TIRO-555621 format. One record per residue (C-alpha): x, y, z. Coordinates in steps of 0.001 Angstrom, whole numbers, padded with zeros to 6 digits, always signed. Layout:
! TIRO-555621
XYZ ...
//
This chain:
! TIRO-555621
+084426-058431+417259 +085423-059972+420596 +082975-062843+420084 +084212-063520+416555 +087858-063358+417661 +087107-065879+420394 +085523-068331+417963 +088586-068076+415729 +090569-069355+418719 +088218-072343+418966 +085961-071058+421749 +082195-071544+422004 +080745-068131+422877 +077562-067108+424679 +076555-063435+424633 +074483-062286+427632 +072200-059540+426279 +068591-058676+425421 +069688-056409+422555 +068183-057848+419376 +070806-056040+417287 +073344-058603+418509 +071362-061432+416913 +073290-060740+413706 +076330-062293+415449 +074642-065628+416177 +076282-068595+414448 +077054-072246+415113 +079742-071121+417579 +077968-068037+418987 +074715-068091+420926 +072874-065472+422933 +071256-065643+426327 +068400-063193+426897 +068228-062644+430680 +064928-060759+430481 +063083-063589+428742 +065349-066282+430196 +065931-068015+426851 +068898-069040+424726 +068895-067774+421140 +070432-069851+418351 +070190-069686+414556 +066707-071236+414537 +065442-068699+417082 +066802-065838+414972 +065112-067245+411874 +061884-067656+413843 +061931-063978+414868 +063228-062300+411706 +062475-064834+408962 +066107-064799+407784 +069503-066108+408861 +071514-063997+411350 +073719-062419+408674 +070582-060839+407124 +069122-059448+410361 +070663-056021+409855 +068999-055737+406415 +065583-056697+407780 +065938-054175+410600 +066845-051458+408101 +063509-052057+406353 +061230-052411+409379 +062929-049670+411403 +063894-049452+415056 +062584-046681+417306 +065243-047305+419948 +068056-046773+417445 +066116-044023+415626 +065937-045984+412355 +062743-044884+410511 +062400-047933+408270 +060064-048188+405275 +056387-047268+405824 +054077-050265+405514 +056873-052840+405766 +056804-055324+408635 +058975-058313+409450 +057148-060680+407080 +057421-058348+404095 +061008-057376+404922 +062157-060984+405250 +060529-061881+401923 +062263-058980+400169 +065678-059696+401692 +065333-063398+400883 +064756-062458+397251 +067239-059592+396820 +069854-060781+399404 +070475-057317+400899 +069144-053758+401044 +071638-052534+398439 +070368-055012+395836 +066768-054199+396746 +067301-050476+396214 +069103-051085+392930 +066186-053212+391706 +063351-051116+393133 +062283-049631+389813 +062057-053107+388290 +059812-054593+390979 +056632-053030+389551 +057445-054304+386087 +058364-057829+387141 +055574-058509+389623 +052750-056505+388045 +053371-056240+384312 +055205-059465+383474 +052943-061885+385316 +049488-060456+384615 +047228-060457+381530 +047564-057049+379857 +044898-055368+377744 +046907-053853+374881 +044207-052886+372388 +040969-053696+370612 +040104-055925+367687 +039362-053015+365368 +043046-052049+365389 +043855-055101+363275 +040522-055946+361722 +041876-057819+358678 +044463-060569+358068 +047927-059043+357957 +046956-056007+360030 +049350-055303+362889 +050527-052788+365451 +053467-052531+367851 +053340-052654+371640 +056440-050807+372899 +055340-048860+375973 +057313-050924+378482 +061038-050207+378338 +063043-052760+376305 +059884-054651+375316 +058842-054885+371655 +055737-056924+370886 +054255-057157+367414 +050498-057732+367437 +049438-059282+364131 +046453-061121+362662 +047266-064227+360615 +045719-065308+357319 +043035-067267+359174 +042043-064290+361302 +043726-065331+364560 +045562-062730+366650 +049189-063333+367677 +051701-061564+369918 +055349-061867+368833 +058191-060815+371119 +061542-059778+369689 +063833-056905+370621 +064542-056033+366983 +061159-056847+365429 +059384-054101+363525 +056019-053895+361841 +056236-055216+358280 +059006-057742+358942 +056585-060647+359407 +053674-061361+357095 +050368-062900+358114 +051177-066127+356287 +054672-066591+357729 +053980-066633+361454 +055015-070264+361824 +058261-069617+359938 +059594-067042+362396 +063146-067514+363579 +064085-068842+366992 +064710-065286+368208 +061015-064481+367891 +058849-065808+370700 +055114-066339+370569 +053617-064827+373701 +050307-065923+375243 +047532-064010+373491 +043739-064130+373548 +041074-062113+371759 +037546-061905+373118 +034683-059398+373334 +036606-057121+370974 +039652-056936+373282 +043257-058061+372752 +045063-059461+375787 +048654-060687+376070 +051004-061873+378824 +054727-061071+378736 +055542-064306+380575 +055625-066937+377843 +055125-069701+380420 +051795-068228+381489 +048402-068388+379840 +045830-065707+379121 +042255-066421+380133 +040167-063282+379683 +037068-064715+381349 +039074-065768+384406 +040831-062410+384566 +037634-060360+384299 +035663-062808+386474 +032268-061270+387317 +032933-058390+384900 +032799-060876+382019 +029005-060701+381448 +029241-056941+381061 +031927-057127+378365 +030056-059934+376665 +027004-057687+376536 +028932-054656+375288 +030890-056627+372626 +033459-053960+371846 +034410-055563+368515 +032102-053118+366725 +034274-050060+367319 +036413-047724+365243 +039602-046018+366373 +039112-042246+366398 +042393-040971+367723 +045379-041586+369973 +047338-039365+372341 +050454-040316+374333 +051707-038591+377470 +055318-039103+378594 +055190-037497+382016 +057259-036963+385141 +054764-038588+387480 +054440-042113+388806 +051997-044307+386897 +050032-045198+390031 +049711-041538+390957 +048324-040787+387493 +045839-043662+387828 +044454-042058+390979 +042952-039235+388911 +040509-041660+387270 +039222-043158+390514 +037209-040519+392355 +034793-037704+391549 +034880-035312+394471 +037234-033042+392517 +034806-032527+389596 +033246-029309+390924 +036649-027764+391646 +039223-028970+389146 +036754-029653+386313 +034143-026967+387023 +034194-025697+383413 +034646-029102+381745 +033469-032406+383245 +031848-030573+386140 +029634-028724+383685 +027592-031875+383004 +028541-034320+385780 +027439-034300+389424 +030452-033946+391677 +031215-035778+394903 +028690-038542+394273 +029336-041975+392800 +028748-045682+393159 +031753-047921+393754 +031776-051651+393038 +034633-054154+393038 +034996-057078+390648 +037312-060040+390136 +038757-062774+392280 +040509-061366+394220 +038585-058117+393855 +041227-056145+391977 +039035-054466+389335 +036466-051805+390090 +033814-049605+388531 +033051-046022+389444 +029617-044852+388286 +029339-041070+388063 +025864-039555+387472 +025360-036759+384965 +023201-033733+385742 +020361-034699+383320 +019631-037580+385712 +018027-035000+388012 +015233-034635+385451 +014129-038184+386278 +013034-037236+389770 +009347-037877+390199 +009108-040116+387126 +008266-043816+387056 +011338-045964+386412 +009134-048183+384252 +009070-045338+381743 +012832-045081+381527 +014173-046277+378192 +017686-047004+376940 +018471-043285+377115 +018985-043814+380837 +022477-045014+379908 +023409-041462+378916 +022690-040228+382442 +025855-041647+383989 +029469-042495+383186 +030940-045953+383771 +034659-045698+384546 +036367-049056+385053 +039756-049843+386490 +040954-053108+384954 +043911-054466+386902 +046718-053740+386629 +046942-050565+384522 +043792-049709+382548 +041131-047049+382968 +038210-047752+380664 +035232-045431+380232 +032385-047082+378344 +029345-045166+377089 +026679-046030+374486 +028667-044146+371838 +032345-044421+372793 +035092-046320+374578 +037838-044253+376204 +040882-046478+376762 +043700-045263+379021 +046614-047622+379628 +049515-046608+381882 +053065-047970+382159 +056004-047158+384456 +058812-045102+382948 +062572-045365+383320 +062393-043844+386806 +059921-044167+389668 +058672-040621+389068 +058000-041118+385353 +055362-042916+383313 +053661-043232+379935 +049913-042945+379378 +048508-044062+376040 +044947-042913+375358 +042847-044223+372497 +039254-043250+371738 +036980-045697+369926 +033532-044989+368481 +030839-047607+368818 +028640-048273+365793 +027947-045476+363298 +030935-043128+363134 +028651-040242+362155 +026298-040370+365111 +026674-037791+367849 +027756-038622+371370 +025360-038402+374297 +026662-034864+374927 +025875-033819+371354 +029378-033604+369891 +030957-035757+367222 +033695-038359+367569 +036611-035949+366966 +035173-033305+369295 +034789-035933+372007 +038413-037058+371588 +039783-033504+371683 +037711-032663+374760 +039041-035619+376746 +042658-034925+375755 +042228-031347+376967 +040687-032337+380319 +043319-034958+381102 +046246-032867+379878 +045375-029452+381308 +043530-030518+384452 +044052-034086+385744 +047675-034560+384762 +048566-030993+385696 +047583-031903+389252 +049375-035271+389293 +052586-033672+387985 +052540-031132+390814 +051773-033810+393407 +054780-035749+392102 +056965-032685+392670 +055841-032673+396296 +056577-036383+396632 +060038-035867+395163 +060799-033488+398031 +060518-036554+400298 +058970-034630+403177 +056284-037235+403862 +056853-040937+404431 +053334-041979+403458 +050141-040996+401663 +046778-041104+403394 +043553-042049+401628 +040205-041039+403086 +037010-043007+403533 +035675-041258+400424 +038433-042933+398376 +037647-046675+398636 +038740-047301+395059 +042199-045854+395729 +042580-047827+398944 +041679-051114+397266 +043811-050412+394197 +046963-049550+396142 +046555-052406+398594 +046525-054742+395600 +049651-053083+394210 +051390-053501+397564 +050493-057192+397671 +051648-057701+394091 +055180-056438+394755 +055581-058402+397976 +054791-055613+400431 +052375-056157+403276 +049121-054222+402706 +048383-054365+406433 +048671-050642+407031 +049025-051085+410797 +052633-052197+410269 +053724-048721+409219 +056120-047336+411864 +055547-044161+413848 +051883-043766+412825 +050733-043663+416441 +053445-041150+417280 +052404-038918+414394 +048652-038960+414962 +047873-040565+418289 +045584-042933+416395 +046158-046601+417230 +043433-047917+414934 +044706-047181+411456 +047733-046060+409519 +049119-044858+406226 +048786-046606+402893 +051989-046332+400885 +051415-045351+397265 
//
């Protein structure tokens, strides 16, 4: 206040202090002299240190924290991330008000989204609605020539547009980027972007080309509207060490627990595959792999995470499609599960059951076991007793997935930036990964 009063009287002020909190006062008429480092600090020096102008220093410090002033800050946020966020949202108040929209804007509006499979609109005129993101209505429809389209309009409903009238839509209806390939339907909610499935899948492309999921039939659909974060729910699809405990009478009855192969795909490597072996694989011990036929495919489960929000289990008989979206609040989300049968609808699955039995079994496991756990974990998170979540070395898929989410929303995935980690654990080498 004294410095500002002096400048109002026409004075040029120099503050002698090493307290970085005072950098917020620096202006064209106010400079600082740091006697410890023997340097003068002007606006450029402040910007060099904090990445923002002096009037934003207090907001950056609120995010990164300050041990001296006992300000905890935000776990995983360093100066670079904080300055980027404040530059975008102007201040902490705006950032907090917009927090729930960051996931949607950065992750869901800029990325190709897998919204369904070709069999869901197999014929000209067939359509379905995509409405799982709040305030977003997209009509997926196949035109008279067999091409798939994605139409965005807040008031559009199925049946309002015919296959032959797509080019006669009013100005209020926008054509979104859309591509269909390998039996999959992809869209992008940013009309200025393009959808390139091969580029998005990268080195996963040959696998989907080989599988060609166009020859599938929709068996059933189940929707969960849950009080748990969408990323927390995704975690349940990305490791297998819980099979023998949580799923001992279901998945654990036929699958080997706590053993899997993990492989990343994409550029950058944002997708992954978890391969979980089934117990019948043990019967192959001592046999010559040259004698293994196509039935070997029934001895393991291929569970894919397709960035940003899809868990896809592909077997010789079925495709289990889970797609997750954030809800109205951080602790809420929607999961839409669809089961598709490959080839003959009457053939049994590798486990011996039919298509409907397979669908009902998976709904039960996810509903009563996986999502029961994630809902209770969310309750613990809501208590706000922990500032971070820690992933172990046996969870590489979770680590990679959440680091990519952090990068996508402008946070720094360098976990060493998280404050107070050394104080909490005494470990200088690592730190928490915010989920």
